[in-house]
N, C-alpha and C positions, 0 to 999 in steps of 0.2 A: 502494498499501499503507499509506504515511503518514496521507494522509487517512481510509482505513477504520479506521486503529487509531486517532486521533483523534475517528471518528464514534461506535466503538464505547465510548471515554473517555466521551463525554459521554453515550449513552445510559444506558452502566452508572451512572453514576454521580448519573443522575436519579433514580432509585430510585418513590420514589411520589411525586415529583413532577408527575407524567406520567399520563394514563389506561393503564389496560389495552392492551398490547398491541394486541388488537382493533378498538381502540377507538381508536388512536392517526391520528392526519390530520398532512396538512403543516402546517398551518394551529396545530396545538398543538405541533408541530414547531418553526417557526420563532419561537411565540412563549416556548417555553422557550429556545431561541435568543439570544433577546431580554432575557429576564428572569431568566431563570436561572444567565447565564454572559455576557452583555452581549455577544454576537457579533453586534452589529446588521446588518455587510454582509453576512455570510449568514442571516441573516434576514430582510434586504430582497431576497437574490435568492430565497428564499424564495417569498417574495409574490408578486417580481414576476410569479416563474412562476407562479405561482395566477393571476395574473389574465392573462398574455399566452397561454398553452397554448390553442390550438383545442380541446382534445380535451378540458380541463375546464371540470366542471358550475357553474351559473347558483352555487349557493350556496360554491363554492370561490372564484370568482371577487368574491362580494360579499368573502368573508372574507379572499382578499388583499390587497384594497383597504383594510376596515377594520384589517391589519395593517400594512398602510403609512402612513396613517392613525394608529394608534397611534406608530409611531415617526417619525414625524415629532412629536407630541405630547411624546416621552421627548426628541426634541434641542432640542422648545424649554424644558423646564426645563435643560439645560445649554449653552445658548442664553448668549450673553457681556452684551446688551444688550436694556433693555428692548421698544424697535422690535423685535428681532430674534427675541426670546422671542414677543411676541405677532403678529408675521407668520406664522412657524410652527404657536401652536396655530390661527391662523386657517386655515392649510392643513389644517389637521388636522380641520377643523368642517366645511369643505367637501367634502373626502375623504369624510367621515361622510357629510354630508344628500346628497349625490348616492348614495352606495350604500342610501341605506335607503330612498329615491324610487322607484329601480326595485326594491326588494327586492319577490320576489313574493307569497310565504308569511311575511305580515305576522304571523302567530299566531304563528310559531317561536319555539322558546326563543333563537335564534341573533340572530334578529330585536329579541327583547326583553332580550337583553345588548348589540346595538348602541345601541341607543335609551339605554340609559344610557350605555355611553362618549361619545355625541354629548353627554350633559348633563352629566357630568365634564368634558371639553374646556370645555362653555362656560361651567361654573361656574370653572373655572381660570383662563377667559384673561378673565371679568368681575372675579373679585376680584383675578387681577396687576394686571388697568388700574385698580380703584379703591383699592387700597393706592399705587400709585403716586402717586395723588394727594393721597390723605388722610397719607400718610406724607414729602408733599411733595419724591419723587421724581421729579417734573417743575419744568418752568418753569409761572407762573401762566397763561402762555401759551397753554401747549400743555393745562393742565388740564381743558380744557373736550372736547376731539378724546378724550382721554382719560375721561373722563366718560359720554362717545357711546358707548365701545368696551364701557366695562361694562353700561350701559342696554340696548345691544341683545341684547346677550348675555344676560343677565337673563330681558327677552322671550323669547328666543328659547327659553331653558330650560325 
């Protein structure tokens, strides 16, 4: 009963932040849990269920994987070390690329949104690596490694 009351309160407080009820999907719900409320654990459970449940459509599975990738990118922004941030952003990149490679309807609005999300992750990772070099956040001996990361991501974008 308590979890139902919390769920009702969350949905009620979203107001205009979510699509109309008839257009509301598990993906929309999980994104709102993550972005609007910071309930990343709950959002991850929804995304994993979207990926793992055999009865889910291909689109549900793809969006679930993209949601997990988005969570990795968010975790990267909160990571304490540069290497941890780059690693988590690379995990997000790999998840997104794998989803895009297998996407069936490449003319769909969801596919285009996923492509832009991948480009955002690549830009963020490349910029982070290059800023680490230009701002002296890494040793000179490691600078070339970070430059390579930045150039690779800019080439992928």
